[in-house]
C-alpha positions in Angstrom: -6.1 -3.5 0.7 -6.0 -1.9 -2.6 -8.2 -1.3 -5.7 -6.8 -3.2 -8.7 -7.4 -1.4 -12.0 -7.1 -3.0 -15.4 -7.8 -0.7 -18.4 -9.1 -2.3 -21.5 -7.5 -1.5 -24.8 -10.6 -2.2 -26.9 -12.9 0.3 -25.1 -12.8 3.1 -22.5 -13.5 0.8 -19.5 -11.5 -0.1 -16.4 -12.0 -3.4 -14.7 -11.8 -2.5 -11.0 -11.4 -5.2 -8.3 -12.4 -4.0 -4.8 -11.4 -5.9 -1.7 -12.3 -5.5 1.9 -9.9 -7.5 4.1 -11.0 -9.7 6.9 -9.7 -7.3 9.5 -12.1 -4.6 8.2 -15.0 -7.0 7.6 -14.9 -8.3 11.1 -17.5 -11.0 11.7 -19.7 -9.8 8.8 -21.4 -12.6 6.8 -22.2 -10.3 3.9 -20.6 -7.1 2.6 -21.9 -4.8 -0.2 -20.1 -2.4 -2.4 -22.1 0.8 -2.5 -21.4 4.0 -4.4 -22.0 6.4 -7.2 -21.8 3.6 -9.7 -25.0 1.9 -8.4 -26.9 5.0 -7.2 -25.9 4.2 -3.6 -28.2 1.2 -3.6 -27.3 -0.6 -0.4 -27.8 -4.1 -1.8 -27.1 -3.7 -5.5 -23.5 -5.1 -5.4 -22.9 -8.0 -3.0 -19.3 -8.9 -2.6 -18.0 -12.5 -2.7 -16.4 -13.9 0.5 -13.1 -15.6 0.0 -11.7 -18.4 2.2 -9.4 -16.0 4.0 -12.3 -13.8 5.1 -11.7 -11.1 2.5 -14.6 -9.8 0.5 -14.1 -9.1 -3.2 -16.1 -7.6 -6.1 -15.2 -6.6 -9.7 -16.9 -3.9 -11.7 -16.4 -2.5 -15.2 -16.4 1.3 -14.8 -16.0 4.1 -17.4 -12.3 5.2 -17.6 -11.6 8.9 -17.0 -14.1 9.3 -14.1 -14.1 9.3 -10.3 -16.5 7.4 -8.1 -17.3 7.8 -4.4 -18.0 4.5 -2.6 -18.0 2.7 0.7 -18.5 -0.9 1.9 -21.6 -1.8 3.9 -21.5 -4.8 6.3 -24.7 -6.8 7.0 -24.8 -5.4 10.5 -25.5 -1.9 9.0 -22.1 -0.5 9.7 -19.9 1.2 6.9 -16.2 0.9 6.1 -14.0 3.0 3.9 -11.3 1.6 1.7 -8.0 2.1 3.5 -6.1 2.5 0.2 -8.6 4.6 -1.7 -7.3 7.1 -4.2 -8.9 9.9 -2.1 -11.6 10.7 0.4 -14.6 12.9 0.0 -16.2 14.5 3.1 -20.0 14.2 3.5 -20.7 17.0 6.0 -24.4 16.2 6.5 -23.5 12.7 7.7 -20.2 13.6 9.4 -18.3 10.9 7.4 -15.9 10.6 4.5 -16.5 8.5 1.4 -13.7 6.6 -0.4 -13.0 7.7 -3.9 -11.6 5.7 -6.8 -10.1 7.7 -9.8 -9.9 6.0 -13.2 
């Protein structure tokens, strides 16, 4: 799993492709990409399920910034990105968020 980043030459934007592999998605029928970029709205960014069971979403994000995020499965469980640029602890919840740096 990795976050693919494509920087646009015409404006300060990075096209980021997020993927949650089938091993991490388990038997989820829906997965959502949740993070700073959508005010942690649990259903704002549904991911598309591919034939191999991987879930995928693409966002245009401002270059030069960092964003904390996680994946939420429809059973209510959360998953971090195994290849995130960094992890950010959330002490009040006892978890870490994944971080993408652009």
